C-alpha positions in Angstrom: -1.0 -8.4 11.7 -4.3 -8.9 9.9 -6.3 -9.3 13.2 -4.7 -6.1 14.4 -5.5 -4.0 11.2 -8.9 -5.2 11.0 -9.9 -3.4 14.2 -9.8 0.0 11.8 -13.2 -1.6 10.4 -12.2 -0.7 7.0 -13.7 -3.1 3.9 -10.6 -2.1 2.4 -8.2 -4.3 4.3 -10.5 -7.5 4.8 -8.6 -10.6 3.8 -5.9 -8.6 2.2 -3.3 -11.3 3.1 -5.2 -13.7 0.6 -4.8 -11.2 -2.0 -1.9 -11.5 -4.7 1.3 -11.1 -2.9 4.0 -9.7 -5.2 7.2 -10.2 -3.3 9.0 -13.4 -2.5 10.1 -12.3 0.8 9.5 -9.1 3.0 12.0 -6.4 2.0 13.1 -3.1 3.7 11.7 0.0 2.4 13.4 3.1 2.8 10.2 5.2 2.0 8.1 3.4 4.7 10.2 4.4 7.8 12.6 1.3 6.8 10.2 -1.1 7.9 9.8 -4.4 6.4 7.3 -4.7 4.0 4.9 -6.9 2.0 3.0 -5.8 -1.2 -0.4 -7.2 -2.0 -3.2 -6.6 -4.9 -6.8 -7.1 -4.9 -8.7 -8.8 -7.4 -9.6 -5.2 -9.2 -6.0 -4.8 -10.0 -3.9 -7.8 -9.3 -3.9 -8.8 -12.7 -2.1 -5.2 -13.7 0.0 -4.7 -10.6 1.7 -8.0 -11.2 3.1 -6.7 -14.7 5.0 -4.0 -12.3 6.5 -1.2 -14.7 4.3 -2.4 -17.4 1.3 -2.4 -15.7 -0.3 0.7 -17.1 -3.0 2.5 -15.4 -4.6 0.6 -12.5 -8.2 0.0 -12.7 -10.7 1.9 -10.9 -11.4 0.2 -7.4 -7.9 -1.2 -7.3 -6.5 -1.7 -3.8 -2.9 -2.1 -3.1 -2.0 -2.7 0.4 1.5 -3.1 2.1 1.7 -4.3 5.9 4.9 -3.4 7.9 7.1 -4.9 10.9 10.2 -3.9 12.5 12.8 -6.2 14.0 14.2 -4.6 17.2 17.7 -5.1 18.3 16.5 -7.8 20.8 15.2 -10.0 17.9 11.6 -9.2 18.7 9.1 -8.4 15.7 6.7 -5.1 16.4 3.7 -4.5 14.0 4.0 -1.3 11.9 1.3 0.6 10.0 -0.3 -0.7 6.9 -0.4 1.5 4.2 -3.5 1.2 1.6 -3.8 3.0 -1.8 -7.2 2.9 -3.3 -8.0 4.0 -7.0 -10.9 6.4 -6.9 -13.0 7.8 -9.6 -12.0 10.6 -11.9 -11.9 13.8 -10.1 -11.5 12.6 -6.6 -7.9 14.1 -6.3 -6.4 14.9 -9.1 -2.8 15.7 -7.3 -2.9 12.0 -6.2 -3.8 10.4 -9.5 -7.3 10.0 -8.0 -5.6 7.5 -5.6 -6.6 7.6 -2.0 -4.0 6.8 0.8 -4.8 5.5 4.1 -2.4 4.6 7.1 -3.8 2.1 9.7 -1.9 1.8 12.8 -1.0 -1.4 14.5 -3.5 -0.7 17.2 -6.4 -0.2 14.2 -6.7 3.5 14.7 -6.8 5.3 11.2 -3.7 7.4 11.3 -5.1 9.4 8.2 -6.8 9.2 4.8 -6.7 11.3 1.7 -10.0 13.7 2.1 -10.6 11.8 5.3 -10.3 11.8 9.2 -6.6 12.2 10.8 -3.3 13.1 8.7 -4.4 14.1 4.8 -1.7 11.7 3.6 -0.2 14.4 1.7 3.2 13.1 2.2 2.3 9.7 0.4 0.8 11.7 -2.6 3.8 13.7 -3.0 6.2 11.0 -3.2 3.9 8.8 -5.2 3.8 11.8 -7.7 7.3 10.8 -8.6 6.5 8.1 -11.1 3.3 9.7 -12.4 2.1 9.8 -14.9 4.0 6.7 -16.4 3.3 4.3 -13.4 -0.1 5.7 -12.5 1.5 7.1 -9.3 2.3 3.3 -8.2 5.8 2.5 -7.0 6.9 -1.0 -7.3 9.3 -3.1 -5.2 12.7 -3.9 -5.9 13.2 -6.6 -8.6 15.1 -8.9 -6.4 12.1 -9.3 -4.0 9.7 -9.9 -6.6 7.6 -12.8 -7.4 8.1 -14.1 -10.9 4.6 -14.3 -12.9 
């Protein structure tokens, strides 16, 4: 997965599998196409992200990554998109709480990026707005899959 997403050439994904992983096991995410996902936070915001609902506002520059995969009926596993949230500076995009959303496809192409190429990622911003401002637009994984810190 890491090798596939690296083809996008985005620094935001370099080494993401070495970041803080907050889920104990992959889980199915209905909001990400019912794919199995893993949640990671980089060093800018990992100390907050692991506090889950008590995290407050994430620091500028925080990057959250969610890789994904599907298990086909024949048992074969297929890589899904990598979903990225990056906390940008104040004024970047008020509607998204100044988060930039990016989706990288398994072949390394960037399907979309807020204020960038491809899809505008408005659907991500709209969904995440459901937990704003209380959770700074950040949705957290179900408690039963969380690592206990």
